py3Dmol code that shows the C-alpha trace and the ligand (Angstrom):
import py3Dmol

protein = """\
ATOM      1  CA  UNK A   1      19.587   4.731  -8.156  1.00  0.00           C
ATOM      2  CA  UNK A   2      19.930   7.400 -10.759  1.00  0.00           C
ATOM      3  CA  UNK A   3      17.030   9.677  -9.860  1.00  0.00           C
ATOM      4  CA  UNK A   4      17.234  11.734  -6.706  1.00  0.00           C
ATOM      5  CA  UNK A   5      13.718  10.714  -5.735  1.00  0.00           C
ATOM      6  CA  UNK A   6      13.162   7.293  -7.330  1.00  0.00           C
ATOM      7  CA  UNK A   7       9.669   5.851  -7.638  1.00  0.00           C
ATOM      8  CA  UNK A   8       8.388   2.330  -8.219  1.00  0.00           C
ATOM      9  CA  UNK A   9       5.597   1.938 -10.802  1.00  0.00           C
ATOM     10  CA  UNK A  10       3.496  -1.114 -11.666  1.00  0.00           C
ATOM     11  CA  UNK A  11       3.725  -2.005 -15.334  1.00  0.00           C
ATOM     12  CA  UNK A  12       0.012  -2.764 -15.667  1.00  0.00           C
ATOM     13  CA  UNK A  13      -1.090   0.479 -13.990  1.00  0.00           C
ATOM     14  CA  UNK A  14       1.367   2.527 -16.054  1.00  0.00           C
ATOM     15  CA  UNK A  15      -0.674   1.734 -19.175  1.00  0.00           C
ATOM     16  CA  UNK A  16      -3.335   4.302 -18.230  1.00  0.00           C
ATOM     17  CA  UNK A  17      -2.436   7.970 -18.829  1.00  0.00           C
ATOM     18  CA  UNK A  18      -5.404   9.142 -16.735  1.00  0.00           C
ATOM     19  CA  UNK A  19      -3.967   7.358 -13.710  1.00  0.00           C
ATOM     20  CA  UNK A  20      -1.255   8.613 -11.380  1.00  0.00           C
ATOM     21  CA  UNK A  21       0.313   5.994  -9.160  1.00  0.00           C
ATOM     22  CA  UNK A  22       3.656   5.462  -7.461  1.00  0.00           C
ATOM     23  CA  UNK A  23       5.386   3.772  -4.588  1.00  0.00           C
ATOM     24  CA  UNK A  24       8.201   5.833  -3.117  1.00  0.00           C
ATOM     25  CA  UNK A  25      11.391   4.324  -1.726  1.00  0.00           C
ATOM     26  CA  UNK A  26      13.422   5.568   1.229  1.00  0.00           C
ATOM     27  CA  UNK A  27      15.553   7.776  -1.046  1.00  0.00           C
ATOM     28  CA  UNK A  28      15.148  11.428  -1.917  1.00  0.00           C
ATOM     29  CA  UNK A  29      14.277  12.987   1.442  1.00  0.00           C
ATOM     30  CA  UNK A  30      15.995  14.928   4.201  1.00  0.00           C
ATOM     31  CA  UNK A  31      15.498  12.763   7.319  1.00  0.00           C
ATOM     32  CA  UNK A  32      18.489  11.494   9.276  1.00  0.00           C
ATOM     33  CA  UNK A  33      19.082   7.885  10.354  1.00  0.00           C
ATOM     34  CA  UNK A  34      17.201   5.779  11.311  1.00  0.00           C
ATOM     35  CA  UNK A  35      14.563   7.546   9.211  1.00  0.00           C
ATOM     36  CA  UNK A  36      16.886   8.300   6.276  1.00  0.00           C
ATOM     37  CA  UNK A  37      15.753   9.774   4.135  1.00  0.00           C
ATOM     38  CA  UNK A  38      12.246  10.020   2.637  1.00  0.00           C
ATOM     39  CA  UNK A  39      10.301   9.214   5.805  1.00  0.00           C
ATOM     40  CA  UNK A  40       6.630  10.147   5.531  1.00  0.00           C
ATOM     41  CA  UNK A  41       5.625   8.797   8.936  1.00  0.00           C
ATOM     42  CA  UNK A  42       4.659  11.493  11.408  1.00  0.00           C
ATOM     43  CA  UNK A  43       4.532   9.278  14.487  1.00  0.00           C
ATOM     44  CA  UNK A  44       7.813   7.376  14.359  1.00  0.00           C
ATOM     45  CA  UNK A  45       9.977   9.887  16.275  1.00  0.00           C
ATOM     46  CA  UNK A  46      11.363  11.789  13.278  1.00  0.00           C
ATOM     47  CA  UNK A  47      11.724  15.592  13.189  1.00  0.00           C
ATOM     48  CA  UNK A  48       8.311  16.986  12.059  1.00  0.00           C
ATOM     49  CA  UNK A  49      10.047  19.607   9.888  1.00  0.00           C
ATOM     50  CA  UNK A  50      11.900  16.861   8.015  1.00  0.00           C
ATOM     51  CA  UNK A  51       8.713  14.841   7.541  1.00  0.00           C
ATOM     52  CA  UNK A  52       6.992  17.962   6.217  1.00  0.00           C
ATOM     53  CA  UNK A  53       9.808  18.616   3.753  1.00  0.00           C
ATOM     54  CA  UNK A  54       9.727  14.971   2.622  1.00  0.00           C
ATOM     55  CA  UNK A  55       6.019  15.253   1.832  1.00  0.00           C
ATOM     56  CA  UNK A  56       6.694  18.468  -0.100  1.00  0.00           C
ATOM     57  CA  UNK A  57       9.429  16.770  -2.137  1.00  0.00           C
ATOM     58  CA  UNK A  58       7.302  13.755  -2.979  1.00  0.00           C
ATOM     59  CA  UNK A  59       4.337  15.942  -4.003  1.00  0.00           C
ATOM     60  CA  UNK A  60       6.606  18.074  -6.189  1.00  0.00           C
ATOM     61  CA  UNK A  61       8.038  14.945  -7.798  1.00  0.00           C
ATOM     62  CA  UNK A  62       4.517  13.648  -8.475  1.00  0.00           C
ATOM     63  CA  UNK A  63       3.143  17.023  -9.581  1.00  0.00           C
ATOM     64  CA  UNK A  64       0.399  16.836  -6.967  1.00  0.00           C
ATOM     65  CA  UNK A  65      -0.752  19.601  -4.619  1.00  0.00           C
ATOM     66  CA  UNK A  66      -0.202  18.424  -1.070  1.00  0.00           C
ATOM     67  CA  UNK A  67      -3.683  19.497   0.042  1.00  0.00           C
ATOM     68  CA  UNK A  68      -5.183  17.264  -2.657  1.00  0.00           C
ATOM     69  CA  UNK A  69      -4.012  14.172  -0.791  1.00  0.00           C
ATOM     70  CA  UNK A  70      -6.315  12.122   1.389  1.00  0.00           C
ATOM     71  CA  UNK A  71      -4.761   9.757   3.903  1.00  0.00           C
ATOM     72  CA  UNK A  72      -5.524   7.723   7.004  1.00  0.00           C
ATOM     73  CA  UNK A  73      -4.024   7.113  10.406  1.00  0.00           C
ATOM     74  CA  UNK A  74      -3.339   3.384  10.058  1.00  0.00           C
ATOM     75  CA  UNK A  75      -4.451   1.018  12.795  1.00  0.00           C
ATOM     76  CA  UNK A  76      -4.252  -2.461  11.168  1.00  0.00           C
ATOM     77  CA  UNK A  77      -8.040  -2.421  10.898  1.00  0.00           C
ATOM     78  CA  UNK A  78     -10.190  -3.741   8.058  1.00  0.00           C
ATOM     79  CA  UNK A  79     -12.003  -0.418   7.617  1.00  0.00           C
ATOM     80  CA  UNK A  80     -12.348   1.205   4.211  1.00  0.00           C
ATOM     81  CA  UNK A  81     -13.373   4.826   3.622  1.00  0.00           C
ATOM     82  CA  UNK A  82     -15.070   6.157   0.503  1.00  0.00           C
ATOM     83  CA  UNK A  83     -13.682   9.638  -0.098  1.00  0.00           C
ATOM     84  CA  UNK A  84     -14.203  12.596  -2.403  1.00  0.00           C
ATOM     85  CA  UNK A  85     -13.188  16.186  -2.886  1.00  0.00           C
ATOM     86  CA  UNK A  86     -14.712  17.197   0.468  1.00  0.00           C
ATOM     87  CA  UNK A  87     -11.977  15.081   2.059  1.00  0.00           C
ATOM     88  CA  UNK A  88      -9.043  16.944   0.503  1.00  0.00           C
ATOM     89  CA  UNK A  89      -6.284  17.221   3.094  1.00  0.00           C
ATOM     90  CA  UNK A  90      -8.108  14.813   5.428  1.00  0.00           C
ATOM     91  CA  UNK A  91      -6.522  12.166   7.595  1.00  0.00           C
ATOM     92  CA  UNK A  92      -9.049   9.488   8.456  1.00  0.00           C
ATOM     93  CA  UNK A  93      -8.741   7.683  11.765  1.00  0.00           C
ATOM     94  CA  UNK A  94      -9.025   3.925  12.273  1.00  0.00           C
ATOM     95  CA  UNK A  95      -8.988   3.323   8.516  1.00  0.00           C
ATOM     96  CA  UNK A  96      -6.577   1.233   6.452  1.00  0.00           C
ATOM     97  CA  UNK A  97      -7.995   1.561   2.955  1.00  0.00           C
ATOM     98  CA  UNK A  98      -9.408   4.365   0.820  1.00  0.00           C
ATOM     99  CA  UNK A  99     -11.385   4.422  -2.427  1.00  0.00           C
ATOM    100  CA  UNK A 100     -12.588   7.219  -4.704  1.00  0.00           C
ATOM    101  CA  UNK A 101     -13.787   7.922  -8.230  1.00  0.00           C
ATOM    102  CA  UNK A 102     -13.091  11.637  -8.035  1.00  0.00           C
ATOM    103  CA  UNK A 103     -10.315  12.921 -10.305  1.00  0.00           C
ATOM    104  CA  UNK A 104      -7.804  15.103  -8.481  1.00  0.00           C
ATOM    105  CA  UNK A 105      -8.252  13.264  -5.183  1.00  0.00           C
ATOM    106  CA  UNK A 106      -5.004  11.412  -4.459  1.00  0.00           C
ATOM    107  CA  UNK A 107      -5.056   8.557  -1.968  1.00  0.00           C
ATOM    108  CA  UNK A 108      -1.882   7.932  -0.002  1.00  0.00           C
ATOM    109  CA  UNK A 109      -0.779   5.607   2.811  1.00  0.00           C
ATOM    110  CA  UNK A 110       2.555   4.801   4.488  1.00  0.00           C
ATOM    111  CA  UNK A 111       4.411   1.515   4.775  1.00  0.00           C
ATOM    112  CA  UNK A 112       7.344  -0.352   6.322  1.00  0.00           C
ATOM    113  CA  UNK A 113       6.777  -4.092   5.674  1.00  0.00           C
ATOM    114  CA  UNK A 114       2.966  -4.031   5.517  1.00  0.00           C
ATOM    115  CA  UNK A 115       1.631  -4.686   2.028  1.00  0.00           C
ATOM    116  CA  UNK A 116       0.624  -1.718  -0.160  1.00  0.00           C
ATOM    117  CA  UNK A 117      -2.106  -2.695  -2.605  1.00  0.00           C
ATOM    118  CA  UNK A 118      -3.185  -0.329  -5.359  1.00  0.00           C
ATOM    119  CA  UNK A 119      -6.464  -0.976  -7.184  1.00  0.00           C
ATOM    120  CA  UNK A 120      -7.749   0.532 -10.402  1.00  0.00           C
ATOM    121  CA  UNK A 121     -10.891   0.007 -12.434  1.00  0.00           C
ATOM    122  CA  UNK A 122     -10.201   1.635 -15.820  1.00  0.00           C
ATOM    123  CA  UNK A 123     -13.782   1.063 -17.004  1.00  0.00           C
ATOM    124  CA  UNK A 124     -15.554   2.880 -14.157  1.00  0.00           C
ATOM    125  CA  UNK A 125     -12.478   4.912 -13.322  1.00  0.00           C
ATOM    126  CA  UNK A 126     -12.255   4.085  -9.646  1.00  0.00           C
ATOM    127  CA  UNK A 127      -9.087   3.878  -7.547  1.00  0.00           C
ATOM    128  CA  UNK A 128      -8.304   2.245  -4.224  1.00  0.00           C
ATOM    129  CA  UNK A 129      -5.368   1.884  -1.856  1.00  0.00           C
ATOM    130  CA  UNK A 130      -4.934  -0.684   0.912  1.00  0.00           C
ATOM    131  CA  UNK A 131      -2.556  -1.045   3.873  1.00  0.00           C
ATOM    132  CA  UNK A 132      -2.440  -4.747   4.665  1.00  0.00           C
ATOM    133  CA  UNK A 133      -0.147  -6.071   7.365  1.00  0.00           C
ATOM    134  CA  UNK A 134      -0.757  -9.617   8.564  1.00  0.00           C
ATOM    135  CA  UNK A 135      -3.758  -8.418  10.574  1.00  0.00           C
ATOM    136  CA  UNK A 136      -5.369  -6.630   7.647  1.00  0.00           C
ATOM    137  CA  UNK A 137      -4.455  -9.481   5.315  1.00  0.00           C
ATOM    138  CA  UNK A 138      -6.115 -12.062   7.562  1.00  0.00           C
ATOM    139  CA  UNK A 139      -9.107  -9.711   7.986  1.00  0.00           C
ATOM    140  CA  UNK A 140      -9.364  -9.790   4.155  1.00  0.00           C
ATOM    141  CA  UNK A 141      -9.158  -6.004   3.904  1.00  0.00           C
ATOM    142  CA  UNK A 142      -8.022  -6.163   0.266  1.00  0.00           C
ATOM    143  CA  UNK A 143     -11.026  -8.231  -0.766  1.00  0.00           C
ATOM    144  CA  UNK A 144     -13.309  -5.917   1.235  1.00  0.00           C
ATOM    145  CA  UNK A 145     -11.896  -2.892  -0.541  1.00  0.00           C
ATOM    146  CA  UNK A 146     -12.377  -4.418  -3.995  1.00  0.00           C
ATOM    147  CA  UNK A 147     -15.896  -5.474  -3.053  1.00  0.00           C
ATOM    148  CA  UNK A 148     -16.719  -1.983  -1.805  1.00  0.00           C
ATOM    149  CA  UNK A 149     -15.548  -0.546  -5.151  1.00  0.00           C
ATOM    150  CA  UNK A 150     -18.218  -2.757  -6.693  1.00  0.00           C
ATOM    151  CA  UNK A 151     -20.938  -1.817  -4.235  1.00  0.00           C
ATOM    152  CA  UNK A 152     -20.327   1.910  -4.346  1.00  0.00           C
ATOM    153  CA  UNK A 153     -19.151   2.483  -7.915  1.00  0.00           C
ATOM    154  CA  UNK A 154     -20.244  -0.632  -9.810  1.00  0.00           C
ATOM    155  CA  UNK A 155     -16.706  -1.903 -10.415  1.00  0.00           C
ATOM    156  CA  UNK A 156     -16.657  -5.481 -11.709  1.00  0.00           C
ATOM    157  CA  UNK A 157     -13.835  -7.623 -10.250  1.00  0.00           C
ATOM    158  CA  UNK A 158     -12.974  -8.662 -13.783  1.00  0.00           C
ATOM    159  CA  UNK A 159     -12.183  -5.050 -14.674  1.00  0.00           C
ATOM    160  CA  UNK A 160      -9.973  -4.432 -11.656  1.00  0.00           C
ATOM    161  CA  UNK A 161      -6.207  -4.187 -11.914  1.00  0.00           C
ATOM    162  CA  UNK A 162      -4.315  -4.769  -8.681  1.00  0.00           C
ATOM    163  CA  UNK A 163      -0.714  -3.986  -7.798  1.00  0.00           C
ATOM    164  CA  UNK A 164       0.822  -5.681  -4.766  1.00  0.00           C
ATOM    165  CA  UNK A 165       3.729  -3.495  -3.737  1.00  0.00           C
ATOM    166  CA  UNK A 166       7.075  -3.765  -1.905  1.00  0.00           C
ATOM    167  CA  UNK A 167       6.569  -5.332   1.530  1.00  0.00           C
ATOM    168  CA  UNK A 168       7.737  -8.161   3.769  1.00  0.00           C
ATOM    169  CA  UNK A 169       8.269 -11.123   1.464  1.00  0.00           C
ATOM    170  CA  UNK A 170       7.688 -14.816   2.113  1.00  0.00           C
ATOM    171  CA  UNK A 171      11.468 -15.036   2.573  1.00  0.00           C
ATOM    172  CA  UNK A 172      11.308 -12.909   5.728  1.00  0.00           C
ATOM    173  CA  UNK A 173       7.712 -13.025   7.045  1.00  0.00           C
ATOM    174  CA  UNK A 174       8.319 -15.421   9.920  1.00  0.00           C
ATOM    175  CA  UNK A 175       5.160 -15.664  12.022  1.00  0.00           C
ATOM    176  CA  UNK A 176       4.299 -16.838  15.510  1.00  0.00           C
ATOM    177  CA  UNK A 177       2.073 -19.828  16.167  1.00  0.00           C
ATOM    178  CA  UNK A 178      -0.979 -17.656  16.772  1.00  0.00           C
ATOM    179  CA  UNK A 179      -0.754 -15.971  13.362  1.00  0.00           C
ATOM    180  CA  UNK A 180      -0.221 -19.352  11.730  1.00  0.00           C
ATOM    181  CA  UNK A 181      -3.350 -20.672  13.467  1.00  0.00           C
ATOM    182  CA  UNK A 182      -5.327 -17.612  12.334  1.00  0.00           C
ATOM    183  CA  UNK A 183      -4.085 -18.092   8.780  1.00  0.00           C
ATOM    184  CA  UNK A 184      -5.336 -21.686   8.819  1.00  0.00           C
ATOM    185  CA  UNK A 185      -8.688 -20.556  10.231  1.00  0.00           C
ATOM    186  CA  UNK A 186      -9.160 -17.880   7.549  1.00  0.00           C
ATOM    187  CA  UNK A 187      -7.831 -19.680   4.477  1.00  0.00           C
ATOM    188  CA  UNK A 188      -8.615 -23.303   5.366  1.00  0.00           C
ATOM    189  CA  UNK A 189      -6.951 -25.818   3.060  1.00  0.00           C
ATOM    190  CA  UNK A 190      -5.620 -22.943   0.960  1.00  0.00           C
ATOM    191  CA  UNK A 191      -3.359 -21.944   3.855  1.00  0.00           C
ATOM    192  CA  UNK A 192      -1.016 -24.807   2.934  1.00  0.00           C
ATOM    193  CA  UNK A 193       0.104 -22.745  -0.052  1.00  0.00           C
ATOM    194  CA  UNK A 194       0.483 -19.590   2.055  1.00  0.00           C
ATOM    195  CA  UNK A 195       2.558 -21.063   4.888  1.00  0.00           C
ATOM    196  CA  UNK A 196       6.020 -22.350   4.172  1.00  0.00           C
ATOM    197  CA  UNK A 197       8.765 -23.691   6.406  1.00  0.00           C
ATOM    198  CA  UNK A 198      11.469 -21.257   7.469  1.00  0.00           C
ATOM    199  CA  UNK A 199      14.683 -21.810   9.429  1.00  0.00           C
ATOM    200  CA  UNK A 200      12.819 -21.440  12.755  1.00  0.00           C
ATOM    201  CA  UNK A 201       9.094 -20.975  12.299  1.00  0.00           C
ATOM    202  CA  UNK A 202       6.610 -20.934   9.472  1.00  0.00           C
ATOM    203  CA  UNK A 203       6.633 -17.999   7.073  1.00  0.00           C
ATOM    204  CA  UNK A 204       3.434 -16.409   5.778  1.00  0.00           C
ATOM    205  CA  UNK A 205       3.308 -15.410   2.127  1.00  0.00           C
ATOM    206  CA  UNK A 206       1.497 -12.091   2.507  1.00  0.00           C
ATOM    207  CA  UNK A 207       1.686 -11.383  -1.236  1.00  0.00           C
ATOM    208  CA  UNK A 208      -0.134 -14.579  -2.135  1.00  0.00           C
ATOM    209  CA  UNK A 209      -2.562 -14.181   0.775  1.00  0.00           C
ATOM    210  CA  UNK A 210      -3.669 -10.865  -0.722  1.00  0.00           C
ATOM    211  CA  UNK A 211      -3.641 -12.243  -4.251  1.00  0.00           C
ATOM    212  CA  UNK A 212      -5.855 -15.239  -3.437  1.00  0.00           C
ATOM    213  CA  UNK A 213      -8.443 -13.114  -1.650  1.00  0.00           C
ATOM    214  CA  UNK A 214      -8.686 -10.925  -4.753  1.00  0.00           C
ATOM    215  CA  UNK A 215      -8.856 -13.979  -7.013  1.00  0.00           C
ATOM    216  CA  UNK A 216     -11.633 -15.422  -4.844  1.00  0.00           C
ATOM    217  CA  UNK A 217     -13.657 -12.313  -5.670  1.00  0.00           C
ATOM    218  CA  UNK A 218     -12.956 -12.685  -9.390  1.00  0.00           C
ATOM    219  CA  UNK A 219     -10.035 -10.289  -9.841  1.00  0.00           C
ATOM    220  CA  UNK A 220      -7.739 -11.647 -12.571  1.00  0.00           C
ATOM    221  CA  UNK A 221      -5.313  -8.848 -13.336  1.00  0.00           C
ATOM    222  CA  UNK A 222      -2.835  -8.835 -10.477  1.00  0.00           C
ATOM    223  CA  UNK A 223       0.778  -7.709 -10.574  1.00  0.00           C
ATOM    224  CA  UNK A 224       3.086  -8.435  -7.655  1.00  0.00           C
ATOM    225  CA  UNK A 225       6.199  -6.282  -7.356  1.00  0.00           C
ATOM    226  CA  UNK A 226       8.077  -9.160  -5.731  1.00  0.00           C
ATOM    227  CA  UNK A 227      10.236  -6.769  -3.720  1.00  0.00           C
ATOM    228  CA  UNK A 228      10.857  -7.746  -0.091  1.00  0.00           C
ATOM    229  CA  UNK A 229      11.358  -4.695   2.108  1.00  0.00           C
ATOM    230  CA  UNK A 230      13.464  -6.579   4.659  1.00  0.00           C
ATOM    231  CA  UNK A 231      15.823  -7.952   1.978  1.00  0.00           C
ATOM    232  CA  UNK A 232      15.626  -4.570   0.240  1.00  0.00           C
ATOM    233  CA  UNK A 233      16.178  -2.422   3.314  1.00  0.00           C
ATOM    234  CA  UNK A 234      18.789  -0.403   1.432  1.00  0.00           C
ATOM    235  CA  UNK A 235      15.944   1.019  -0.676  1.00  0.00           C
ATOM    236  CA  UNK A 236      12.841   0.597   1.514  1.00  0.00           C
ATOM    237  CA  UNK A 237      11.955   1.049   5.162  1.00  0.00           C
ATOM    238  CA  UNK A 238      11.549  -2.272   6.974  1.00  0.00           C
ATOM    239  CA  UNK A 239      10.090  -2.427  10.467  1.00  0.00           C
ATOM    240  CA  UNK A 240      11.371  -5.967  10.899  1.00  0.00           C
ATOM    241  CA  UNK A 241      14.847  -5.603   9.401  1.00  0.00           C
ATOM    242  CA  UNK A 242      15.426  -2.384  11.361  1.00  0.00           C
ATOM    243  CA  UNK A 243      13.879  -3.664  14.597  1.00  0.00           C
ATOM    244  CA  UNK A 244      11.142  -1.060  14.724  1.00  0.00           C
ATOM    245  CA  UNK A 245      13.432   1.970  14.427  1.00  0.00           C
ATOM    246  CA  UNK A 246      12.705   3.168  10.916  1.00  0.00           C
ATOM    247  CA  UNK A 247      10.580   5.440   8.759  1.00  0.00           C
ATOM    248  CA  UNK A 248       7.629   4.934   6.420  1.00  0.00           C
ATOM    249  CA  UNK A 249       7.620   5.122   2.636  1.00  0.00           C
ATOM    250  CA  UNK A 250       4.579   6.275   0.725  1.00  0.00           C
ATOM    251  CA  UNK A 251       2.275   4.863  -1.928  1.00  0.00           C
ATOM    252  CA  UNK A 252      -0.064   7.101  -3.924  1.00  0.00           C
ATOM    253  CA  UNK A 253      -2.874   6.550  -6.419  1.00  0.00           C
ATOM    254  CA  UNK A 254      -5.363   8.918  -7.986  1.00  0.00           C
ATOM    255  CA  UNK A 255      -7.058   9.985 -11.202  1.00  0.00           C
ATOM    256  CA  UNK A 256      -5.588  13.007 -12.915  1.00  0.00           C
ATOM    257  CA  UNK A 257      -8.114  15.814 -13.463  1.00  0.00           C
ATOM    258  CA  UNK A 258      -9.264  16.024 -17.104  1.00  0.00           C
ATOM    259  CA  UNK A 259      -7.893  19.542 -17.397  1.00  0.00           C
ATOM    260  CA  UNK A 260      -4.479  18.379 -16.214  1.00  0.00           C
ATOM    261  CA  UNK A 261      -2.661  19.643 -13.143  1.00  0.00           C
TER     262      UNK A 261
END
"""
ligand_1 = """\
1
ZN
Zn 13.012 -11.004 2.392
"""
view = py3Dmol.view(width=600, height=400)
view.addModel(protein, "pdb")
view.setStyle({"model": 0}, {"cartoon": {"style": "trace"}})
view.addModel(ligand_1, "xyz")
view.setStyle({"model": 1}, {"stick": {}})
view.zoomTo()
view.show()
């Protein structure tokens, strides 16, 4: 990769100059293996000074003040927090999704196989970010987040643009029997399209599982990155491909303040 701190951007979300969004990779930081190099996870055994420096580098690259970020300590829940300027620098507990309509409040979460979902309503100017592993996906956290954007800010599903980011792909998301059973219970007949045979067990298509729950709500504009973190472990952290010993890459979304900066 040419840039020292490369970022992934969704094409659809890049169309809006008022919106800042990005998914970082594992490149551009200072952490040593197995967290090399842009690890943003503070509870995966990495040197706290390195994690701090990685956050500084990402914020500099994005042009965002670090204390203007709002984040959450992820617990694979289906809880969504509505945040504003009073939450600057906050880290919510037991929360896996954040929404706001306040410019200058940047929402960020960390990933290593779980699905990052970025949401934007350009009409009402509302942003959302979701951390959806299989638990959150089966708890329909992405649909809940989009619905909450409607309840709190009046966002219509039809106006929403969703980006489904780099995460464990259907190629690698082998699941145990219990997860397969839960998938069938949640998605009913639709689960036939989400579960596909793998070499040993069934694989769950987490990208489609998040897409269909958005579509069920009426969201039509959905872009899937199609990047599997386990296949793409050279560029992304992958809990599964690295057997749990790895870092976390970041995703960020927020509205730029009208005055700029
Ligand atoms: Zn894969």
